[in-house]
Gaussian input, Z-matrix of N, CA and C with variables (Angstrom, degrees):
# hf/3-21g

backbone

0 1
 N
 C     1     B1
 C     2     B2     1     A1
 N     3     B3     2     A2     1     D1
 C     4     B4     3     A3     2     D2
 C     5     B5     4     A4     3     D3
 N     6     B6     5     A5     4     D4
 C     7     B7     6     A6     5     D5
 C     8     B8     7     A7     6     D6
 N     9     B9     8     A8     7     D7
 C    10    B10     9     A9     8     D8
 C    11    B11    10    A10     9     D9
 N    12    B12    11    A11    10    D10
 C    13    B13    12    A12    11    D11
 C    14    B14    13    A13    12    D12
 N    15    B15    14    A14    13    D13
 C    16    B16    15    A15    14    D14
 C    17    B17    16    A16    15    D15
 N    18    B18    17    A17    16    D16
 C    19    B19    18    A18    17    D17
 C    20    B20    19    A19    18    D18
 N    21    B21    20    A20    19    D19
 C    22    B22    21    A21    20    D20
 C    23    B23    22    A22    21    D21
 N    24    B24    23    A23    22    D22
 C    25    B25    24    A24    23    D23
 C    26    B26    25    A25    24    D24
 N    27    B27    26    A26    25    D25
 C    28    B28    27    A27    26    D26
 C    29    B29    28    A28    27    D27
 N    30    B30    29    A29    28    D28
 C    31    B31    30    A30    29    D29
 C    32    B32    31    A31    30    D30
 N    33    B33    32    A32    31    D31
 C    34    B34    33    A33    32    D32
 C    35    B35    34    A34    33    D33
 N    36    B36    35    A35    34    D34
 C    37    B37    36    A36    35    D35
 C    38    B38    37    A37    36    D36
 N    39    B39    38    A38    37    D37
 C    40    B40    39    A39    38    D38
 C    41    B41    40    A40    39    D39
 N    42    B42    41    A41    40    D40
 C    43    B43    42    A42    41    D41
 C    44    B44    43    A43    42    D42
 N    45    B45    44    A44    43    D43
 C    46    B46    45    A45    44    D44
 C    47    B47    46    A46    45    D45
 N    48    B48    47    A47    46    D46
 C    49    B49    48    A48    47    D47
 C    50    B50    49    A49    48    D48
 N    51    B51    50    A50    49    D49
 C    52    B52    51    A51    50    D50
 C    53    B53    52    A52    51    D51
 N    54    B54    53    A53    52    D52
 C    55    B55    54    A54    53    D53
 C    56    B56    55    A55    54    D54
 N    57    B57    56    A56    55    D55
 C    58    B58    57    A57    56    D56
 C    59    B59    58    A58    57    D57
 N    60    B60    59    A59    58    D58
 C    61    B61    60    A60    59    D59
 C    62    B62    61    A61    60    D60
 N    63    B63    62    A62    61    D61
 C    64    B64    63    A63    62    D62
 C    65    B65    64    A64    63    D63
 N    66    B66    65    A65    64    D64
 C    67    B67    66    A66    65    D65
 C    68    B68    67    A67    66    D66
 N    69    B69    68    A68    67    D67
 C    70    B70    69    A69    68    D68
 C    71    B71    70    A70    69    D69
 N    72    B72    71    A71    70    D70
 C    73    B73    72    A72    71    D71
 C    74    B74    73    A73    72    D72
 N    75    B75    74    A74    73    D73
 C    76    B76    75    A75    74    D74
 C    77    B77    76    A76    75    D75
 N    78    B78    77    A77    76    D76
 C    79    B79    78    A78    77    D77
 C    80    B80    79    A79    78    D78
 N    81    B81    80    A80    79    D79
 C    82    B82    81    A81    80    D80
 C    83    B83    82    A82    81    D81
 N    84    B84    83    A83    82    D82
 C    85    B85    84    A84    83    D83
 C    86    B86    85    A85    84    D84
 N    87    B87    86    A86    85    D85
 C    88    B88    87    A87    86    D86
 C    89    B89    88    A88    87    D87
 N    90    B90    89    A89    88    D88
 C    91    B91    90    A90    89    D89
 C    92    B92    91    A91    90    D90
 N    93    B93    92    A92    91    D91
 C    94    B94    93    A93    92    D92
 C    95    B95    94    A94    93    D93
 N    96    B96    95    A95    94    D94
 C    97    B97    96    A96    95    D95
 C    98    B98    97    A97    96    D96
 N    99    B99    98    A98    97    D97
 C   100   B100    99    A99    98    D98
 C   101   B101   100   A100    99    D99
 N   102   B102   101   A101   100   D100
 C   103   B103   102   A102   101   D101
 C   104   B104   103   A103   102   D102
 N   105   B105   104   A104   103   D103
 C   106   B106   105   A105   104   D104
 C   107   B107   106   A106   105   D105
 N   108   B108   107   A107   106   D106
 C   109   B109   108   A108   107   D107
 C   110   B110   109   A109   108   D108
 N   111   B111   110   A110   109   D109
 C   112   B112   111   A111   110   D110
 C   113   B113   112   A112   111   D111
 N   114   B114   113   A113   112   D112
 C   115   B115   114   A114   113   D113
 C   116   B116   115   A115   114   D114
 N   117   B117   116   A116   115   D115
 C   118   B118   117   A117   116   D116
 C   119   B119   118   A118   117   D117
 N   120   B120   119   A119   118   D118
 C   121   B121   120   A120   119   D119
 C   122   B122   121   A121   120   D120
 N   123   B123   122   A122   121   D121
 C   124   B124   123   A123   122   D122
 C   125   B125   124   A124   123   D123
 N   126   B126   125   A125   124   D124
 C   127   B127   126   A126   125   D125
 C   128   B128   127   A127   126   D126
 N   129   B129   128   A128   127   D127
 C   130   B130   129   A129   128   D128
 C   131   B131   130   A130   129   D129
 N   132   B132   131   A131   130   D130
 C   133   B133   132   A132   131   D131
 C   134   B134   133   A133   132   D132
 N   135   B135   134   A134   133   D133
 C   136   B136   135   A135   134   D134
 C   137   B137   136   A136   135   D135
 N   138   B138   137   A137   136   D136
 C   139   B139   138   A138   137   D137
 C   140   B140   139   A139   138   D138
 N   141   B141   140   A140   139   D139
 C   142   B142   141   A141   140   D140
 C   143   B143   142   A142   141   D141
 N   144   B144   143   A143   142   D142
 C   145   B145   144   A144   143   D143
 C   146   B146   145   A145   144   D144
 N   147   B147   146   A146   145   D145
 C   148   B148   147   A147   146   D146
 C   149   B149   148   A148   147   D147
 N   150   B150   149   A149   148   D148
 C   151   B151   150   A150   149   D149
 C   152   B152   151   A151   150   D150
 N   153   B153   152   A152   151   D151
 C   154   B154   153   A153   152   D152
 C   155   B155   154   A154   153   D153
 N   156   B156   155   A155   154   D154
 C   157   B157   156   A156   155   D155
 C   158   B158   157   A157   156   D156
 N   159   B159   158   A158   157   D157
 C   160   B160   159   A159   158   D158
 C   161   B161   160   A160   159   D159
 N   162   B162   161   A161   160   D160
 C   163   B163   162   A162   161   D161
 C   164   B164   163   A163   162   D162
 N   165   B165   164   A164   163   D163
 C   166   B166   165   A165   164   D164
 C   167   B167   166   A166   165   D165
 N   168   B168   167   A167   166   D166
 C   169   B169   168   A168   167   D167
 C   170   B170   169   A169   168   D168
 N   171   B171   170   A170   169   D169
 C   172   B172   171   A171   170   D170
 C   173   B173   172   A172   171   D171
 N   174   B174   173   A173   172   D172
 C   175   B175   174   A174   173   D173
 C   176   B176   175   A175   174   D174
 N   177   B177   176   A176   175   D175
 C   178   B178   177   A177   176   D176
 C   179   B179   178   A178   177   D177
 N   180   B180   179   A179   178   D178
 C   181   B181   180   A180   179   D179
 C   182   B182   181   A181   180   D180
 N   183   B183   182   A182   181   D181
 C   184   B184   183   A183   182   D182
 C   185   B185   184   A184   183   D183
 N   186   B186   185   A185   184   D184
 C   187   B187   186   A186   185   D185
 C   188   B188   187   A187   186   D186
 N   189   B189   188   A188   187   D187
 C   190   B190   189   A189   188   D188
 C   191   B191   190   A190   189   D189
 N   192   B192   191   A191   190   D190
 C   193   B193   192   A192   191   D191
 C   194   B194   193   A193   192   D192
 N   195   B195   194   A194   193   D193
 C   196   B196   195   A195   194   D194
 C   197   B197   196   A196   195   D195
 N   198   B198   197   A197   196   D196
 C   199   B199   198   A198   197   D197
 C   200   B200   199   A199   198   D198
 N   201   B201   200   A200   199   D199
 C   202   B202   201   A201   200   D200
 C   203   B203   202   A202   201   D201
 N   204   B204   203   A203   202   D202
 C   205   B205   204   A204   203   D203
 C   206   B206   205   A205   204   D204
 N   207   B207   206   A206   205   D205
 C   208   B208   207   A207   206   D206
 C   209   B209   208   A208   207   D207
 N   210   B210   209   A209   208   D208
 C   211   B211   210   A210   209   D209
 C   212   B212   211   A211   210   D210
 N   213   B213   212   A212   211   D211
 C   214   B214   213   A213   212   D212
 C   215   B215   214   A214   213   D213
 N   216   B216   215   A215   214   D214
 C   217   B217   216   A216   215   D215
 C   218   B218   217   A217   216   D216
 N   219   B219   218   A218   217   D217
 C   220   B220   219   A219   218   D218
 C   221   B221   220   A220   219   D219
 N   222   B222   221   A221   220   D220
 C   223   B223   222   A222   221   D221
 C   224   B224   223   A223   222   D222
 N   225   B225   224   A224   223   D223
 C   226   B226   225   A225   224   D224
 C   227   B227   226   A226   225   D225
 N   228   B228   227   A227   226   D226
 C   229   B229   228   A228   227   D227
 C   230   B230   229   A229   228   D228
 N   231   B231   230   A230   229   D229
 C   232   B232   231   A231   230   D230
 C   233   B233   232   A232   231   D231
 N   234   B234   233   A233   232   D232
 C   235   B235   234   A234   233   D233
 C   236   B236   235   A235   234   D234
 N   237   B237   236   A236   235   D235
 C   238   B238   237   A237   236   D236
 C   239   B239   238   A238   237   D237
 N   240   B240   239   A239   238   D238
 C   241   B241   240   A240   239   D239
 C   242   B242   241   A241   240   D240
 N   243   B243   242   A242   241   D241
 C   244   B244   243   A243   242   D242
 C   245   B245   244   A244   243   D243
 N   246   B246   245   A245   244   D244
 C   247   B247   246   A246   245   D245
 C   248   B248   247   A247   246   D246
 N   249   B249   248   A248   247   D247
 C   250   B250   249   A249   248   D248
 C   251   B251   250   A250   249   D249
 N   252   B252   251   A251   250   D250
 C   253   B253   252   A252   251   D251
 C   254   B254   253   A253   252   D252
 N   255   B255   254   A254   253   D253
 C   256   B256   255   A255   254   D254
 C   257   B257   256   A256   255   D255
 N   258   B258   257   A257   256   D256
 C   259   B259   258   A258   257   D257
 C   260   B260   259   A259   258   D258
 N   261   B261   260   A260   259   D259
 C   262   B262   261   A261   260   D260
 C   263   B263   262   A262   261   D261
 N   264   B264   263   A263   262   D262
 C   265   B265   264   A264   263   D263
 C   266   B266   265   A265   264   D264
 N   267   B267   266   A266   265   D265
 C   268   B268   267   A267   266   D266
 C   269   B269   268   A268   267   D267
 N   270   B270   269   A269   268   D268
 C   271   B271   270   A270   269   D269
 C   272   B272   271   A271   270   D270
 N   273   B273   272   A272   271   D271
 C   274   B274   273   A273   272   D272
 C   275   B275   274   A274   273   D273
 N   276   B276   275   A275   274   D274
 C   277   B277   276   A276   275   D275
 C   278   B278   277   A277   276   D276
 N   279   B279   278   A278   277   D277
 C   280   B280   279   A279   278   D278
 C   281   B281   280   A280   279   D279
 N   282   B282   281   A281   280   D280
 C   283   B283   282   A282   281   D281
 C   284   B284   283   A283   282   D282
 N   285   B285   284   A284   283   D283
 C   286   B286   285   A285   284   D284
 C   287   B287   286   A286   285   D285
 N   288   B288   287   A287   286   D286
 C   289   B289   288   A288   287   D287
 C   290   B290   289   A289   288   D288
 N   291   B291   290   A290   289   D289
 C   292   B292   291   A291   290   D290
 C   293   B293   292   A292   291   D291
 N   294   B294   293   A293   292   D292
 C   295   B295   294   A294   293   D293
 C   296   B296   295   A295   294   D294
 N   297   B297   296   A296   295   D295
 C   298   B298   297   A297   296   D296
 C   299   B299   298   A298   297   D297

   B1=1.5084
   B2=1.6095
   B3=1.3404
   B4=1.4466
   B5=1.5601
   B6=1.2911
   B7=1.5181
   B8=1.5044
   B9=1.3018
   B10=1.5121
   B11=1.5649
   B12=1.3843
   B13=1.4725
   B14=1.4969
   B15=1.3728
   B16=1.4926
   B17=1.4788
   B18=1.3459
   B19=1.4327
   B20=1.5224
   B21=1.3455
   B22=1.4652
   B23=1.5152
   B24=1.3769
   B25=1.4360
   B26=1.5378
   B27=1.2440
   B28=1.4648
   B29=1.5273
   B30=1.2369
   B31=1.5272
   B32=1.4732
   B33=1.3562
   B34=1.4479
   B35=1.5970
   B36=1.2791
   B37=1.4075
   B38=1.5984
   B39=1.2975
   B40=1.4785
   B41=1.6448
   B42=1.3746
   B43=1.4828
   B44=1.5376
   B45=1.3135
   B46=1.4793
   B47=1.5264
   B48=1.3031
   B49=1.4640
   B50=1.5837
   B51=1.2031
   B52=1.4668
   B53=1.5541
   B54=1.3711
   B55=1.5171
   B56=1.5187
   B57=1.2875
   B58=1.4926
   B59=1.5299
   B60=1.3347
   B61=1.5271
   B62=1.5159
   B63=1.3249
   B64=1.4903
   B65=1.5588
   B66=1.3509
   B67=1.3967
   B68=1.5612
   B69=1.2638
   B70=1.5173
   B71=1.4663
   B72=1.3879
   B73=1.4482
   B74=1.5253
   B75=1.3589
   B76=1.4699
   B77=1.5509
   B78=1.3431
   B79=1.4874
   B80=1.5137
   B81=1.3374
   B82=1.4552
   B83=1.4969
   B84=1.3794
   B85=1.4990
   B86=1.5761
   B87=1.3415
   B88=1.4708
   B89=1.4963
   B90=1.3039
   B91=1.5458
   B92=1.4726
   B93=1.3342
   B94=1.4675
   B95=1.5150
   B96=1.3281
   B97=1.5341
   B98=1.5799
   B99=1.3304
   B100=1.4915
   B101=1.5470
   B102=1.3667
   B103=1.4548
   B104=1.4860
   B105=1.3089
   B106=1.4829
   B107=1.5842
   B108=1.3423
   B109=1.4450
   B110=1.5505
   B111=1.3326
   B112=1.4010
   B113=1.4620
   B114=1.2635
   B115=1.4963
   B116=1.5183
   B117=1.3223
   B118=1.4522
   B119=1.5314
   B120=1.2378
   B121=1.4954
   B122=1.6280
   B123=1.2699
   B124=1.4907
   B125=1.4788
   B126=1.3857
   B127=1.4560
   B128=1.4767
   B129=1.3135
   B130=1.4306
   B131=1.5742
   B132=1.3032
   B133=1.4877
   B134=1.5733
   B135=1.2995
   B136=1.5268
   B137=1.5254
   B138=1.3233
   B139=1.4859
   B140=1.5213
   B141=1.4027
   B142=1.4201
   B143=1.5501
   B144=1.3209
   B145=1.5003
   B146=1.5388
   B147=1.3191
   B148=1.5554
   B149=1.4996
   B150=1.3385
   B151=1.4498
   B152=1.5393
   B153=1.2836
   B154=1.4817
   B155=1.5182
   B156=1.3652
   B157=1.4639
   B158=1.5503
   B159=1.2928
   B160=1.4211
   B161=1.5835
   B162=1.2423
   B163=1.5343
   B164=1.5090
   B165=1.3575
   B166=1.4550
   B167=1.5507
   B168=1.3384
   B169=1.4959
   B170=1.5049
   B171=1.3395
   B172=1.4720
   B173=1.5160
   B174=1.3668
   B175=1.5013
   B176=1.5789
   B177=1.3076
   B178=1.4692
   B179=1.4778
   B180=1.3974
   B181=1.4847
   B182=1.5199
   B183=1.2710
   B184=1.4457
   B185=1.4706
   B186=1.3231
   B187=1.4524
   B188=1.5849
   B189=1.3311
   B190=1.5558
   B191=1.4749
   B192=1.3868
   B193=1.4439
   B194=1.5252
   B195=1.3493
   B196=1.4720
   B197=1.5799
   B198=1.3611
   B199=1.3983
   B200=1.5140
   B201=1.3111
   B202=1.4077
   B203=1.5297
   B204=1.4241
   B205=1.4887
   B206=1.5438
   B207=1.3809
   B208=1.4018
   B209=1.5008
   B210=1.3384
   B211=1.4783
   B212=1.5436
   B213=1.3517
   B214=1.5264
   B215=1.4673
   B216=1.3245
   B217=1.4201
   B218=1.5029
   B219=1.3608
   B220=1.4482
   B221=1.5628
   B222=1.3755
   B223=1.4055
   B224=1.5840
   B225=1.2902
   B226=1.4711
   B227=1.4964
   B228=1.3120
   B229=1.4123
   B230=1.5729
   B231=1.3714
   B232=1.4529
   B233=1.5680
   B234=1.3328
   B235=1.5252
   B236=1.4843
   B237=1.3098
   B238=1.5083
   B239=1.5552
   B240=1.2848
   B241=1.3738
   B242=1.5266
   B243=1.3009
   B244=1.4026
   B245=1.4789
   B246=1.3060
   B247=1.4478
   B248=1.5041
   B249=1.3163
   B250=1.5267
   B251=1.5650
   B252=1.3485
   B253=1.4232
   B254=1.5658
   B255=1.3113
   B256=1.4780
   B257=1.5315
   B258=1.3082
   B259=1.4903
   B260=1.4803
   B261=1.3304
   B262=1.4263
   B263=1.5293
   B264=1.3329
   B265=1.3843
   B266=1.5177
   B267=1.2846
   B268=1.4863
   B269=1.4762
   B270=1.3196
   B271=1.5171
   B272=1.5317
   B273=1.3166
   B274=1.5205
   B275=1.4647
   B276=1.3977
   B277=1.4028
   B278=1.5468
   B279=1.2801
   B280=1.4910
   B281=1.5178
   B282=1.3427
   B283=1.4703
   B284=1.6208
   B285=1.3715
   B286=1.4873
   B287=1.5821
   B288=1.3127
   B289=1.4980
   B290=1.4859
   B291=1.3418
   B292=1.3951
   B293=1.5466
   B294=1.3423
   B295=1.4236
   B296=1.4941
   B297=1.3651
   B298=1.4655
   B299=1.5273
   A1=107.61
   A2=112.81
   A3=115.20
   A4=110.84
   A5=117.52
   A6=120.06
   A7=106.02
   A8=119.67
   A9=121.07
   A10=110.47
   A11=112.84
   A12=114.67
   A13=113.16
   A14=118.08
   A15=121.07
   A16=108.59
   A17=118.88
   A18=122.00
   A19=115.79
   A20=114.36
   A21=123.98
   A22=112.17
   A23=114.01
   A24=117.57
   A25=119.48
   A26=115.31
   A27=123.38
   A28=109.47
   A29=118.84
   A30=121.26
   A31=111.03
   A32=121.81
   A33=122.57
   A34=108.66
   A35=116.45
   A36=123.18
   A37=106.02
   A38=118.09
   A39=120.11
   A40=103.74
   A41=113.02
   A42=116.12
   A43=109.20
   A44=113.83
   A45=119.54
   A46=113.54
   A47=114.58
   A48=118.47
   A49=109.57
   A50=118.90
   A51=125.56
   A52=107.22
   A53=112.60
   A54=116.36
   A55=110.12
   A56=117.88
   A57=121.39
   A58=109.13
   A59=118.27
   A60=124.47
   A61=106.58
   A62=114.65
   A63=117.76
   A64=110.38
   A65=113.35
   A66=116.21
   A67=115.36
   A68=115.12
   A69=121.90
   A70=108.98
   A71=118.13
   A72=119.40
   A73=111.94
   A74=117.22
   A75=120.72
   A76=109.38
   A77=115.12
   A78=119.66
   A79=109.96
   A80=119.93
   A81=123.75
   A82=112.83
   A83=109.42
   A84=118.48
   A85=110.77
   A86=114.14
   A87=122.82
   A88=111.44
   A89=115.69
   A90=120.74
   A91=107.35
   A92=121.42
   A93=121.62
   A94=112.74
   A95=116.43
   A96=120.73
   A97=108.40
   A98=117.63
   A99=116.84
   A100=111.41
   A101=117.98
   A102=119.66
   A103=112.51
   A104=119.24
   A105=123.62
   A106=105.51
   A107=116.03
   A108=121.68
   A109=106.94
   A110=115.24
   A111=120.84
   A112=117.49
   A113=117.25
   A114=125.91
   A115=108.37
   A116=115.91
   A117=121.69
   A118=112.40
   A119=113.91
   A120=121.23
   A121=106.37
   A122=119.11
   A123=118.38
   A124=115.32
   A125=124.75
   A126=121.04
   A127=111.58
   A128=121.43
   A129=123.77
   A130=113.09
   A131=115.27
   A132=119.88
   A133=110.23
   A134=116.97
   A135=119.45
   A136=108.94
   A137=114.19
   A138=120.43
   A139=107.86
   A140=116.19
   A141=119.40
   A142=110.38
   A143=114.79
   A144=117.52
   A145=110.88
   A146=116.02
   A147=117.60
   A148=108.86
   A149=117.04
   A150=114.44
   A151=112.94
   A152=117.85
   A153=119.75
   A154=110.60
   A155=118.35
   A156=120.10
   A157=116.92
   A158=113.95
   A159=120.93
   A160=114.66
   A161=119.37
   A162=123.81
   A163=111.86
   A164=121.57
   A165=123.75
   A166=112.48
   A167=117.21
   A168=118.38
   A169=107.81
   A170=120.73
   A171=121.15
   A172=113.48
   A173=118.09
   A174=122.05
   A175=109.49
   A176=119.40
   A177=120.13
   A178=113.42
   A179=116.77
   A180=124.19
   A181=110.24
   A182=120.16
   A183=122.78
   A184=109.70
   A185=116.17
   A186=120.20
   A187=104.34
   A188=116.25
   A189=117.68
   A190=112.92
   A191=113.82
   A192=119.95
   A193=108.92
   A194=114.39
   A195=120.15
   A196=110.44
   A197=115.92
   A198=122.02
   A199=114.28
   A200=122.10
   A201=121.86
   A202=116.15
   A203=110.68
   A204=118.36
   A205=111.43
   A206=117.48
   A207=120.48
   A208=110.17
   A209=118.60
   A210=121.74
   A211=109.83
   A212=113.66
   A213=115.25
   A214=108.46
   A215=121.16
   A216=121.23
   A217=115.72
   A218=113.78
   A219=121.35
   A220=109.86
   A221=115.51
   A222=119.00
   A223=111.72
   A224=115.69
   A225=120.13
   A226=110.28
   A227=119.21
   A228=125.55
   A229=111.25
   A230=114.74
   A231=117.18
   A232=114.56
   A233=116.08
   A234=116.86
   A235=108.89
   A236=120.00
   A237=118.64
   A238=110.18
   A239=119.75
   A240=124.00
   A241=115.80
   A242=117.98
   A243=121.69
   A244=109.79
   A245=120.98
   A246=125.09
   A247=111.64
   A248=117.26
   A249=121.28
   A250=106.52
   A251=109.78
   A252=117.51
   A253=110.01
   A254=116.32
   A255=118.22
   A256=108.61
   A257=111.66
   A258=120.73
   A259=106.36
   A260=121.71
   A261=120.75
   A262=109.34
   A263=115.73
   A264=124.87
   A265=111.51
   A266=118.15
   A267=121.72
   A268=111.36
   A269=117.34
   A270=118.10
   A271=109.11
   A272=119.14
   A273=120.22
   A274=109.04
   A275=119.73
   A276=122.18
   A277=111.07
   A278=118.27
   A279=118.56
   A280=108.69
   A281=119.01
   A282=121.19
   A283=109.80
   A284=114.49
   A285=118.35
   A286=107.82
   A287=116.84
   A288=120.12
   A289=113.99
   A290=119.83
   A291=125.65
   A292=109.43
   A293=116.68
   A294=122.31
   A295=113.44
   A296=114.69
   A297=119.13
   A298=115.35
   D1=-51.86
   D2=-176.89
   D3=-64.05
   D4=-35.22
   D5=-177.89
   D6=-71.61
   D7=-36.45
   D8=177.69
   D9=-64.15
   D10=-43.58
   D11=178.62
   D12=-64.42
   D13=-37.11
   D14=176.22
   D15=-63.26
   D16=-39.51
   D17=178.42
   D18=-60.60
   D19=-24.22
   D20=179.10
   D21=-86.15
   D22=-6.13
   D23=-178.82
   D24=108.25
   D25=-2.49
   D26=175.16
   D27=-55.96
   D28=122.60
   D29=-174.45
   D30=-97.31
   D31=-30.23
   D32=-177.94
   D33=-138.34
   D34=146.04
   D35=176.50
   D36=-126.33
   D37=121.10
   D38=-174.58
   D39=-120.57
   D40=125.24
   D41=174.06
   D42=-71.36
   D43=140.67
   D44=-179.91
   D45=-70.70
   D46=-5.73
   D47=-179.34
   D48=-61.32
   D49=-32.99
   D50=178.27
   D51=-61.01
   D52=-46.87
   D53=178.55
   D54=-62.24
   D55=-33.15
   D56=179.22
   D57=-65.76
   D58=-37.97
   D59=173.91
   D60=-57.32
   D61=-50.53
   D62=-174.74
   D63=-63.41
   D64=-41.37
   D65=178.98
   D66=-65.68
   D67=-37.85
   D68=173.63
   D69=-59.57
   D70=-45.09
   D71=-179.71
   D72=-63.87
   D73=-36.20
   D74=-178.62
   D75=-70.25
   D76=-42.21
   D77=176.27
   D78=-56.39
   D79=-47.46
   D80=179.67
   D81=-58.23
   D82=-48.67
   D83=-179.23
   D84=-59.10
   D85=-45.07
   D86=-179.66
   D87=-60.09
   D88=-46.51
   D89=179.99
   D90=-65.03
   D91=-47.69
   D92=-179.23
   D93=-59.98
   D94=-38.39
   D95=-174.49
   D96=-76.94
   D97=-35.58
   D98=-172.41
   D99=-103.63
   D100=-20.80
   D101=-176.42
   D102=80.01
   D103=-2.82
   D104=-173.82
   D105=-73.85
   D106=141.21
   D107=173.24
   D108=-135.66
   D109=173.95
   D110=179.69
   D111=69.16
   D112=24.33
   D113=-178.38
   D114=-86.25
   D115=157.98
   D116=179.90
   D117=-99.45
   D118=120.16
   D119=-179.09
   D120=-62.32
   D121=142.35
   D122=-174.19
   D123=-125.20
   D124=31.84
   D125=174.33
   D126=-71.48
   D127=-16.25
   D128=-176.05
   D129=-97.72
   D130=106.31
   D131=-174.74
   D132=-61.12
   D133=-27.94
   D134=-179.12
   D135=-62.87
   D136=-40.25
   D137=-176.88
   D138=-71.39
   D139=-48.10
   D140=179.34
   D141=-56.91
   D142=-50.80
   D143=179.93
   D144=-56.26
   D145=-43.57
   D146=178.18
   D147=-58.66
   D148=-49.06
   D149=-177.71
   D150=-65.07
   D151=-38.83
   D152=178.99
   D153=-62.64
   D154=-36.46
   D155=-179.24
   D156=-82.97
   D157=-45.21
   D158=-168.06
   D159=-111.98
   D160=-22.34
   D161=178.02
   D162=-132.26
   D163=53.37
   D164=-176.01
   D165=-54.55
   D166=-23.87
   D167=-177.82
   D168=-69.54
   D169=-11.15
   D170=178.07
   D171=-92.55
   D172=-5.86
   D173=-176.97
   D174=-55.31
   D175=-40.82
   D176=177.67
   D177=-59.16
   D178=-23.62
   D179=-176.59
   D180=-82.14
   D181=-12.08
   D182=-179.94
   D183=-69.02
   D184=135.97
   D185=-179.50
   D186=-67.91
   D187=129.26
   D188=-173.58
   D189=-90.60
   D190=55.31
   D191=-178.29
   D192=-133.51
   D193=167.69
   D194=-174.29
   D195=-74.27
   D196=163.54
   D197=172.55
   D198=-77.96
   D199=162.22
   D200=175.89
   D201=-50.75
   D202=-40.64
   D203=177.84
   D204=-56.82
   D205=-46.95
   D206=-175.06
   D207=-76.62
   D208=-36.87
   D209=176.80
   D210=-56.21
   D211=-43.23
   D212=-179.16
   D213=-69.28
   D214=-46.27
   D215=178.78
   D216=-51.63
   D217=-47.22
   D218=-179.79
   D219=-62.76
   D220=-41.03
   D221=-179.75
   D222=-67.43
   D223=-38.69
   D224=-179.93
   D225=-66.51
   D226=-44.48
   D227=-176.67
   D228=-73.84
   D229=-45.71
   D230=-174.35
   D231=-82.66
   D232=-38.17
   D233=-169.93
   D234=-110.38
   D235=-18.51
   D236=179.07
   D237=-105.89
   D238=-8.49
   D239=176.98
   D240=71.96
   D241=26.80
   D242=-178.89
   D243=-68.92
   D244=124.88
   D245=-175.93
   D246=-103.13
   D247=-21.95
   D248=-174.96
   D249=-73.87
   D250=159.96
   D251=174.78
   D252=-62.86
   D253=147.41
   D254=176.43
   D255=-108.86
   D256=143.64
   D257=-179.65
   D258=-119.84
   D259=136.48
   D260=174.56
   D261=-116.18
   D262=131.18
   D263=178.19
   D264=-110.43
   D265=132.17
   D266=179.28
   D267=-150.39
   D268=146.75
   D269=176.54
   D270=-79.74
   D271=-7.58
   D272=-177.25
   D273=-87.53
   D274=117.66
   D275=179.07
   D276=-71.90
   D277=-17.50
   D278=-179.82
   D279=-71.13
   D280=-23.98
   D281=-175.39
   D282=-61.78
   D283=-18.08
   D284=177.55
   D285=-57.11
   D286=-34.58
   D287=178.67
   D288=-60.34
   D289=-22.51
   D290=-176.20
   D291=-70.63
   D292=-18.90
   D293=-174.52
   D294=-103.07
   D295=-11.08
   D296=-174.25
   D297=-73.62

């Protein structure tokens, strides 16, 4: 897969695990700053969609931060100066909702 993407002109491939590190750091920082606990992590769009549709009373319990994918995209654009378009590949079909 990566070889095929390179053959199409992809210049860099970044694993989203770095974005997960950023997200973990922001969660810890948020909890320390606010003192809030018992919040629901929200990198999974399937869970967020479920809460929005069937348990809206839990919306205030969602952690009000970005997903690992978005944290990494922000980091790459803002701090690494990446100018090219970013593409996100995931085996999770629910991630499509993150772009809607």
